[in-house]
Steps between C-alpha positions, in 0.01 A plus 500: 500500500614272217337198665176695545505601135536136400203403714301790360565406138431134572159580652411742222606244239298226666191721502529611140559142387217363713243741361605431143444124508164325493318527831407148607183491707506258790145531633521169684824587680481471877744685724710249691455222244824299485614257231828309482663362186753219534746378239396159369849356545535579870536195724234446769755609759582818306130583464449466873807714566373776267152500652656546842721778365189673361329459836199320353356155568390223265146641491609804297394494135787344303571498127773315316728673249664280237827541313297490179316815609828672583630422150175624344544850640879526496598288200495796260745699712731247669672182384387163636807456719433830678136413568600151613316169502345513848231723648627599846404865549199549723292801596239620745264783418258669739247753376509827694273801534427711194762768451765328711720419200737211437757381753753232406742300716734228375719223637768299314443713188833611352422691180150651508457780753185583696448811285533302176223269616287797608537675165414184308194447718381853425541419131281194545227707665558374854407748773493499879679185608776370724730261315763260630726306261732223613677177406666217696841612372634805321347547155497787250131572560405544134239224526347648815270741317307212342397376843419847633263574213338160529448552873350844444253367245387237748477743791313768302284262300586662167731434206796714397523526122770307320623826347554653843675187627738495205587870528545469878737205467699666223531821703635305795758325281611815318534699822705220653724481191554874506580494872768237443636683196546836675577350840220687678160334545338806660613723215359249251161517673513881504588503129204281410267715707622822338457348154145398587444848642601657168289256299195567717545875445599510134285213365748405220341384177788297355784271600746774400340745743517238776865436416578872515350519850714207616818649356428844648425365850814283487703809407348704784584225748848436358415141412680341207268272301623281216291444187359172635392666825327780309324259264373274781380785720338670201308184413383472861391862524316483168293217648444711810389802297251284309320378813146634540472808718231542763475865601202465735700389804768768473362750751488259794844360418638852474366587847648180646839564344506854635436366851782248455740764372424730793655232720817495289585870476504765769665811358294801388683498166401140435139562605481802269629286215241231577215750509598627156545144372160384615329812363663427164402133518139586580486726194666229288251239617207725418627572149582136429159383619338746259728394216442128547124539544461696177 
């Protein structure tokens, strides 16, 4: 039951975060469109090896990711040595049917988990895609998000805002740091989702209110945060809370999430809880739409 609860909170958190960030319209997106990004510093042999690993041929659309780009999006949050001097991480993204969600698989990625990538992609406005991240040898994976976002832009034919990219990259880094600090990557992901859940519901108006949410969730989950952790996560969540909100797409996303959750839980107790939750969310959405349109 504990594992199911974790999955439940993760899905609820992903939904509430997804609907609270700008909705990026990808009108030109074509289901099945595949784009590959390759690190600029891969050798020709390594590139060929990765293409084979991704099960694509040389005719697939390819984009190069540079180390300079990796530093641009990670330089504020990681030191130069951690980012490195070579671009090796590579990614493949395939657009999937509307409502299918984000699926991530990794290879040779030691620090960033599949769920960390997925959460960061939701932050960036990415929807409905299969993602594969790899490298020719084991790497941390922090630079992988740069390539994924670049590939998605090319596949969908639209740009992701710089603000979304920066928040997405910082979220990935902070979640990874927290996972290492507490020794539990899954719990770190769940913590971030629950914080975003609270922010989406309470709509804090100040950094202090955001900080209080973080401290309260950490207490509920028995997570010990030091002052630096709290400050960094607060700064991140303030940026999140300041992103523009698009309420128009909430109903369809709510229906899709409910279908996804029905596959996760089976008990009558859980279903009763979900029914009450979604009724409450529907009422919340309606009131927020009225408030923001006035």
